[in-house]
Kinemage of the C-alpha trace (Angstrom):
@kinemage 1
@onewidth
@group {chain A} dominant
@subgroup {mainchain}
@vectorlist {calphas} color= white
{ca met a 1} P 10.323 -5.602 7.656
{ca lys a 2} L 13.250 -6.273 9.956
{ca ile a 3} L 14.846 -9.661 10.537
{ca tyr a 4} L 16.433 -9.260 13.953
{ca arg a 5} L 19.617 -11.187 14.691
{ca gly a 6} L 21.800 -10.880 17.757
{ca pro a 7} L 21.649 -10.758 21.552
{ca ala a 8} L 18.275 -10.594 23.289
{ca gly a 9} L 19.435 -7.681 25.441
{ca ala a 10} L 20.190 -5.654 22.337
{ca ala a 11} L 16.629 -6.260 21.131
{ca arg a 12} L 15.369 -4.614 24.300
{ca asp a 13} L 17.677 -1.665 23.668
{ca tyr a 14} L 16.352 -1.496 20.093
{ca val a 15} L 12.693 -1.047 21.045
{ca glu a 16} L 13.494 1.247 23.940
{ca ala a 17} L 15.610 3.450 21.663
{ca asp a 18} L 12.697 4.094 19.277
{ca arg a 19} L 11.618 7.142 21.241
{ca ser a 20} L 11.964 10.889 21.538
{ca arg a 21} L 13.414 10.993 25.071
{ca ala a 22} L 15.074 8.341 27.196
{ca asp a 23} L 12.531 8.731 30.006
{ca asp a 24} L 9.519 8.488 27.677
{ca tyr a 25} L 9.686 4.747 27.067
{ca tyr a 26} L 10.429 1.548 28.829
{ca leu a 27} L 9.613 -1.037 26.187
{ca ala a 28} L 6.048 0.120 25.471
{ca glu a 29} L 5.685 3.831 26.070
{ca gly a 30} L 4.196 4.649 29.431
{ca ser a 31} L 3.570 1.056 30.551
{ca gly a 32} L 6.921 -0.723 30.704
{ca leu a 33} L 5.381 -3.735 29.031
{ca ala a 34} L 5.108 -5.575 25.747
{ca gln a 35} L 1.880 -7.372 24.873
{ca arg a 36} L 2.231 -11.069 24.097
{ca phe a 37} L 0.041 -13.208 21.853
{ca val a 38} L 0.010 -16.931 21.088
{ca ala a 39} L -1.690 -18.249 17.951
{ca arg a 40} L -2.358 -21.981 17.730
{ca arg a 41} L -3.704 -23.894 14.758
{ca asp a 42} L -4.695 -27.527 14.725
{ca ile a 43} L -2.850 -30.011 12.513
{ca ala a 44} L -5.616 -29.901 9.902
{ca gly a 45} L -5.186 -26.126 9.764
{ca glu a 46} L -8.910 -25.578 10.231
{ca thr a 47} L -9.102 -23.977 13.698
{ca leu a 48} L -7.147 -20.944 14.850
{ca val a 49} L -7.076 -19.711 18.425
{ca leu a 50} L -5.428 -16.361 19.206
{ca glu a 51} L -4.790 -15.771 22.906
{ca arg a 52} L -3.567 -12.694 24.763
{ca lys a 53} L -1.056 -13.849 27.370
{ca leu a 54} L 0.523 -12.063 30.306
{ca asp a 55} L 2.468 -8.970 29.267
{ca leu a 56} L 6.245 -9.073 29.144
{ca asp a 57} L 8.418 -6.815 31.277
{ca gly a 58} L 12.030 -6.094 30.406
{ca glu a 59} L 13.417 -9.303 31.896
{ca thr a 60} L 10.795 -11.665 30.482
{ca tyr a 61} L 10.939 -9.887 27.129
{ca glu a 62} L 14.657 -10.637 26.848
{ca lys a 63} L 14.028 -14.297 27.656
{ca trp a 64} L 11.209 -14.421 25.116
{ca val a 65} L 13.449 -12.945 22.417
{ca ala a 66} L 16.186 -15.463 23.263
{ca gly a 67} L 13.785 -18.350 22.608
{ca tyr a 68} L 12.697 -19.336 26.119
{ca gly a 69} L 9.135 -19.911 27.286
{ca ala a 70} L 7.820 -16.798 29.010
{ca glu a 71} L 6.051 -18.798 31.735
{ca thr a 72} L 8.347 -21.816 31.996
{ca gly a 73} L 11.766 -20.388 31.234
{ca val a 74} L 12.461 -23.572 29.256
{ca ala a 75} L 14.302 -23.340 25.950
{ca lys a 76} L 12.126 -23.856 22.878
{ca gly a 77} L 14.201 -26.582 21.311
{ca arg a 78} L 17.877 -26.267 20.439
{ca leu a 79} L 18.823 -22.593 20.440
{ca arg a 80} L 21.655 -20.817 18.685
{ca asn a 81} L 23.657 -18.380 20.791
{ca asp a 82} L 25.789 -16.695 18.140
{ca asp a 83} L 25.352 -13.139 16.874
{ca gln a 84} L 23.727 -14.351 13.637
{ca ala a 85} L 20.898 -16.241 15.353
{ca val a 86} L 17.522 -14.985 14.102
{ca arg a 87} L 15.403 -13.882 17.063
{ca phe a 88} L 12.281 -12.421 15.510
{ca val a 89} L 10.744 -10.931 12.392
{ca glu a 90} L 9.302 -7.463 12.888
{ca val a 91} L 6.802 -5.384 10.987
{ca thr a 92} L 5.572 -1.932 12.013
{ca val a 93} L 1.848 -1.256 12.252
{ca asn a 94} L 1.364 2.448 11.616
{ca gly a 95} L -0.428 4.902 9.375
{ca pro a 96} L -0.219 8.366 7.869
{ca lys a 97} L 0.906 11.199 10.105
{ca thr a 98} L -2.583 12.729 10.073
{ca gly a 99} L -4.001 9.852 12.121
{ca ser a 100} L -1.445 10.457 14.849
{ca val a 101} L -2.096 14.210 14.773
{ca ala a 102} L -5.844 13.617 15.166
{ca ala a 103} L -5.095 11.285 18.079
{ca ala a 104} L -2.921 13.951 19.705
{ca leu a 105} L -5.795 16.443 19.428
{ca his a 106} L -8.604 14.227 20.736
{ca pro a 107} L -8.315 11.531 23.431
{ca glu a 108} L -11.342 9.707 22.019
{ca ile a 109} L -9.667 9.399 18.625
{ca ala a 110} L -6.455 8.254 20.302
{ca ala a 111} L -8.303 5.405 22.025
{ca ala a 112} L -10.100 4.408 18.827
{ca tyr a 113} L -6.902 4.583 16.756
{ca asp a 114} L -5.034 2.430 19.273
{ca ala a 115} L -7.854 -0.117 19.184
{ca ala a 116} L -7.775 -0.148 15.375
{ca gln a 117} L -4.016 -0.766 15.373
{ca asp a 118} L -4.480 -3.536 17.937
{ca arg a 119} L -7.026 -5.105 15.614
{ca ala a 120} L -4.582 -4.839 12.720
{ca ala a 121} L -1.867 -6.554 14.761
{ca ala a 122} L -4.227 -9.400 15.690
{ca glu a 123} L -5.259 -9.831 12.050
{ca ile a 124} L -1.624 -10.043 10.966
{ca val a 125} L -0.699 -12.556 13.670
{ca gly a 126} L -3.694 -14.695 12.758
{ca trp a 127} L -2.869 -14.596 9.065
{ca leu a 128} L 0.752 -15.559 9.683
{ca ala a 129} L -0.350 -18.422 11.921
{ca gly a 130} L -2.222 -19.812 8.929
{ca his a 131} L 0.469 -19.188 6.308
{ca ala a 132} L 3.912 -19.297 7.938
{ca thr a 133} L 6.033 -22.405 7.525
{ca thr a 134} L 9.102 -24.088 8.929
{ca arg a 135} L 11.399 -26.841 7.682
{ca ala a 136} L 11.270 -30.451 8.834
{ca gly a 137} L 13.266 -33.543 7.960
{ca pro a 138} L 16.915 -34.571 7.729
{ca arg a 139} L 19.479 -32.197 6.251
{ca gly a 140} L 19.351 -32.266 2.476
{ca arg a 141} L 15.823 -33.653 2.455
{ca gln a 142} L 13.924 -30.998 4.358
{ca val a 143} L 10.410 -30.008 3.383
{ca gln a 144} L 8.271 -27.013 4.277
{ca val a 145} L 5.536 -27.715 6.817
{ca pro a 146} L 2.916 -25.321 8.234
{ca val a 147} L 3.445 -23.976 11.717
{ca glu a 148} L 1.038 -25.033 14.460
{ca glu a 149} L 1.939 -22.354 17.005
{ca ile a 150} L 3.580 -18.960 16.826
{ca glu a 151} L 4.119 -16.212 19.386
{ca ala a 152} L 4.168 -12.474 18.895
{ca ala a 153} L 5.135 -9.487 21.018
{ca val a 154} L 3.628 -6.064 20.426
{ca val a 155} L 5.392 -2.915 21.623
{ca arg a 156} L 3.386 0.308 21.428
{ca his a 157} L 4.963 3.713 20.834
{ca phe a 158} L 3.237 7.081 20.572
{ca thr a 159} L 5.926 9.351 19.114
{ca ser a 160} L 8.784 9.196 16.660
{ca arg a 161} L 12.431 9.499 17.634
{ca ala a 162} L 12.159 13.150 16.689
{ca gly a 163} L 9.277 13.665 19.131
{ca asp a 164} L 6.519 14.015 16.515
{ca pro a 165} L 3.105 12.427 17.061
{ca his a 166} L 3.523 8.947 15.590
{ca arg a 167} L 1.399 6.158 17.050
{ca his a 168} L 2.752 2.803 15.929
{ca leu a 169} L 3.252 -0.789 16.975
{ca his a 170} L 6.349 -2.949 16.701
{ca leu a 171} L 4.897 -6.383 15.905
{ca gln a 172} L 7.522 -9.069 16.461
{ca ile a 173} L 7.009 -12.708 15.441
{ca asn a 174} L 9.272 -14.968 17.485
{ca ala a 175} L 11.618 -17.108 15.402
{ca arg a 176} L 10.815 -20.210 17.445
{ca val a 177} L 7.654 -21.915 16.167
{ca phe a 178} L 6.050 -25.252 16.947
{ca ala a 179} L 5.401 -27.727 14.127
{ca ala a 180} L 5.556 -31.469 13.493
{ca gly a 181} L 5.972 -32.337 17.149
{ca arg a 182} L 8.701 -29.929 18.267
{ca trp a 183} L 10.027 -26.390 18.294
{ca arg a 184} L 11.724 -25.297 15.088
{ca gly a 185} L 12.998 -22.161 13.341
{ca leu a 186} L 10.590 -19.939 11.455
{ca his a 187} L 11.124 -19.850 7.683
{ca thr a 188} L 11.908 -16.129 7.505
{ca val a 189} L 12.214 -16.022 3.713
{ca gly a 190} L 8.574 -17.008 3.406
{ca val a 191} L 7.526 -14.305 5.864
{ca arg a 192} L 9.567 -11.713 3.996
{ca asp a 193} L 7.894 -12.732 0.757
{ca ser a 194} L 4.531 -12.079 2.432
{ca leu a 195} L 5.294 -8.446 3.244
{ca glu a 196} L 2.831 -6.980 0.730
{ca ala a 197} L 0.039 -9.169 2.104
{ca ile a 198} L 0.944 -8.207 5.685
{ca asn a 199} L 0.962 -4.500 4.849
{ca gly a 200} L -2.356 -4.823 3.040
{ca ile a 201} L -3.972 -6.634 5.953
{ca gly a 202} L -2.770 -4.013 8.432
{ca his a 203} L -3.890 -1.094 6.273
{ca ala a 204} L -7.319 -2.620 5.607
{ca ala a 205} L -7.878 -3.471 9.266
{ca val a 206} L -7.325 0.130 10.361
{ca met a 207} L -9.188 1.699 7.439
{ca thr a 208} L -12.290 -0.457 7.939
{ca asp a 209} L -12.337 -0.305 11.726
{ca pro a 210} L -15.851 0.969 12.532
{ca gly a 211} L -14.899 2.462 15.892
{ca phe a 212} L -12.060 4.505 14.396
{ca arg a 213} L -14.117 5.790 11.477
{ca thr a 214} L -17.127 6.608 13.655
{ca thr a 215} L -15.007 8.487 16.192
{ca leu a 216} L -13.286 10.485 13.450
{ca ala a 217} L -16.659 11.413 11.934
{ca ala a 218} L -17.986 12.477 15.340
{ca his a 219} L -15.165 15.039 15.503
{ca gly a 220} L -15.754 16.309 11.964
{ca tyr a 221} L -13.011 14.346 10.197
{ca ser a 222} L -13.077 12.081 7.146
{ca leu a 223} L -10.656 9.519 5.718
{ca asp a 224} L -9.167 9.427 2.250
{ca asp a 225} L -10.001 5.829 1.364
{ca gln a 226} L -7.018 5.508 -0.972
{ca arg a 227} L -4.205 6.786 1.229
{ca gly a 228} L -5.752 6.600 4.682
{ca glu a 229} L -5.105 10.282 5.383
{ca val a 230} L -7.376 12.331 7.625
{ca val a 231} L -8.384 14.778 4.910
{ca glu a 232} L -8.898 17.855 7.081
{ca leu a 233} L -5.453 17.564 8.699
{ca ala a 234} L -3.384 16.786 5.605
{ca pro a 235} L -2.281 20.435 5.075
{ca tyr a 236} L -0.776 20.586 8.573
{ca thr a 237} L 1.343 17.461 8.761
{ca gly a 238} L 4.541 19.225 7.714
{ca ala a 239} L 4.469 21.296 10.885
{ca phe a 240} L 4.361 18.106 12.958
{ca ser a 241} L 7.105 16.224 11.174
{ca ala a 242} L 10.534 17.213 12.406
{ca arg a 243} L 11.992 14.138 10.739
{ca thr a 244} L 10.615 15.203 7.357
{ca arg a 245} L 12.167 18.628 7.759
{ca gln a 246} L 15.464 17.071 8.753
{ca ile a 247} L 15.486 14.883 5.643
{ca glu a 248} L 14.643 17.859 3.418
{ca ile a 249} L 17.489 19.875 4.942
{ca asn a 250} L 19.870 16.955 4.430
{ca ile a 251} L 18.857 16.640 0.772
{ca asp a 252} L 19.273 20.379 0.218
{ca arg a 253} L 22.745 20.207 1.745
{ca cys a 254} L 23.736 17.314 -0.538
{ca glu a 255} L 22.419 19.145 -3.585
{ca ala a 256} L 24.139 22.411 -2.678
{ca gln a 257} L 27.454 20.644 -2.174
{ca trp a 258} L 27.126 18.780 -5.484
{ca arg a 259} L 26.172 21.913 -7.462
{ca gly a 260} L 29.161 23.738 -5.982
{ca glu a 261} L 31.418 20.983 -7.295
{ca his a 262} L 29.622 20.636 -10.674
{ca pro a 263} L 28.698 24.149 -11.871
{ca gly a 264} L 26.393 24.218 -14.894
{ca glu a 265} L 25.389 20.551 -14.575
{ca glu a 266} L 22.042 19.053 -13.609
{ca pro a 267} L 21.700 15.994 -11.357
{ca gly a 268} L 20.068 12.868 -12.742
{ca pro a 269} L 17.484 10.622 -11.040
{ca ala a 270} L 20.052 8.102 -9.779
{ca leu a 271} L 21.993 10.871 -8.072
{ca arg a 272} L 18.858 12.293 -6.503
{ca gln a 273} L 17.980 8.816 -5.196
{ca ser a 274} L 21.421 8.546 -3.614
{ca trp a 275} L 20.870 11.899 -1.908
{ca asp a 276} L 17.559 10.651 -0.591
{ca arg a 277} L 19.167 7.514 0.863
{ca arg a 278} L 21.952 9.542 2.460
{ca ala a 279} L 19.506 12.100 3.831
{ca trp a 280} L 17.350 9.385 5.365
{ca ser a 281} L 20.235 7.486 6.962
{ca asp a 282} L 21.898 10.615 8.385
{ca ala a 283} L 21.139 10.731 12.138
{ca arg a 284} L 18.657 7.890 11.687
């Protein structure tokens, strides 16, 4: 989970940089757009309506991130303009590499996998609409209240930064939410504490999607119900993961350097974990 703070323009750069080549993406890969959803719940919390709104282009996406209404251009309450202002909370909807490899091999699987990830995103937005909170009341006496309206943007990407097949969604919950009669700031700590639930909802939505499973079976594939891997493609994922190879090379380099400086010694688990962190962050 990422809590994004900072300028709205930098947020656009962030999603457009998650790509293998500069000309591959403009926001969502191949479309130039981000999907936008609004989830509204009545005061009693009994009725939820999830609506797909007009997609966001680069300009309207920046305004949306900054806290302005996409249609009206009106600020959603009193907005902060400093570099520490929270703009959105993001989770990534993705899956094992084998799903993306199967999608790269078969257009029908690609369409079904995209639909399953869309379903997962909708499930997550709906769940957050029913569980997210904000704070209301005078300073020092604030209480948590449920949100009545939240907005989400969904940016679709098909490859990793290394160019590997990697179909995933950036699901961004806007930090401006409506509750108790006005626009307020999302309680991000509560959303962060819900990460395991969010991940579980996303995983279950994709794994149980009937269209995805049926399309895989029609092409001779099966799913590992524990890990979500496409069983028949699991042996081949290494060949399609340049990032994995890069990390392995980085770890080997760290280990070789350490062993050259500490002949006859063996590294412990803490040291190996530090190598892993360094290897992952290098050229991230």
